[in-house]
Wavefront OBJ file of the C-alpha trace (Angstrom):
o trace
v -12.178 -47.948 -17.562
v -11.553 -49.397 -20.975
v -8.121 -47.495 -21.263
v -4.969 -49.246 -20.257
v -4.046 -46.045 -18.310
v -5.199 -46.063 -14.759
v -7.361 -43.132 -13.716
v -4.889 -41.530 -11.310
v -2.173 -41.569 -13.965
v -4.542 -39.991 -16.539
v -5.435 -37.133 -13.993
v -1.660 -36.477 -13.499
v -1.222 -36.351 -17.214
v -3.982 -33.726 -17.596
v -2.827 -31.747 -14.638
v 0.695 -31.537 -16.131
v -0.855 -29.684 -19.052
v -3.387 -27.356 -17.499
v -3.761 -25.263 -14.244
v -5.354 -27.082 -11.299
v -9.189 -26.569 -10.946
v -10.369 -23.713 -8.785
v -11.714 -24.390 -5.343
v -15.433 -23.539 -4.670
v -15.161 -20.535 -2.445
v -17.817 -18.253 -0.915
v -16.787 -15.522 -3.314
v -17.150 -17.731 -6.296
v -20.501 -18.914 -5.112
v -21.598 -15.220 -4.520
v -20.452 -14.360 -8.023
v -22.565 -17.164 -9.556
v -25.647 -16.095 -7.446
v -25.249 -12.550 -8.938
v -24.633 -13.878 -12.522
v -27.512 -16.311 -12.663
v -30.423 -13.825 -12.613
v -28.485 -11.158 -14.628
v -27.885 -13.589 -17.497
v -30.894 -15.839 -16.975
v -28.644 -18.929 -16.243
v -29.383 -21.766 -13.966
v -27.225 -21.497 -10.883
v -24.762 -24.266 -11.876
v -24.313 -22.784 -15.324
v -23.605 -19.426 -13.693
v -21.114 -21.200 -11.379
v -19.330 -22.511 -14.462
v -19.220 -19.099 -15.983
v -18.028 -17.432 -12.706
v -15.265 -20.007 -12.382
v -14.087 -19.363 -16.000
v -14.200 -15.563 -15.430
v -12.257 -15.903 -12.128
v -9.644 -18.263 -13.753
v -9.102 -15.690 -16.486
v -10.331 -17.884 -19.319
v -10.918 -15.930 -22.558
v -13.147 -18.747 -23.928
v -15.751 -21.051 -22.357
v -16.983 -23.836 -24.611
v -20.651 -24.796 -23.961
v -23.579 -26.038 -26.114
v -25.961 -24.928 -23.342
v -25.128 -21.152 -23.011
v -25.684 -18.314 -25.420
v -23.021 -18.581 -28.316
v -20.868 -15.387 -28.657
v -21.913 -13.924 -25.382
v -19.156 -12.176 -23.417
v -19.396 -12.187 -19.681
v -16.539 -10.595 -17.688
v -14.096 -11.021 -20.542
v -14.942 -14.597 -21.110
v -16.610 -15.411 -24.490
v -19.035 -18.387 -24.495
v -18.494 -20.433 -27.576
v -20.842 -23.247 -28.826
v -18.646 -25.591 -30.757
v -21.751 -27.104 -32.349
v -23.248 -23.766 -33.517
v -24.266 -23.828 -37.224
v -21.724 -22.080 -39.428
v -19.018 -22.486 -36.755
v -18.501 -20.849 -33.437
v -17.058 -17.260 -33.324
v -13.488 -17.063 -32.253
v -12.444 -20.370 -33.700
l 1 2 3 4 5 6 7 8 9 10 11 12 13 14 15 16 17 18 19 20 21 22 23 24 25 26 27 28 29 30 31 32 33 34 35 36 37 38 39 40 41 42 43 44 45 46 47 48 49 50 51 52 53 54 55 56 57 58 59 60 61 62 63 64 65 66 67 68 69 70 71 72 73 74 75 76 77 78 79 80 81 82 83 84 85 86 87 88
């Protein structure tokens, strides 16, 4: 790692600023399996969306998903979209 900060300390710094990550549960997995075909997402993309919805995120930044789409109260934002992303 090129930084002088050891990885465990860097992780501690990040966790001090944000909530801990969600565990992968059967309910989260089931939600992703439902979202994938409904939104034409690959399973792992749907898993990311399902986790964001469950965590109560109002925004999910992704260049791979449909910009501006709202799923379960979470708006997908492509930070690289031409003309800027909605909600920024």
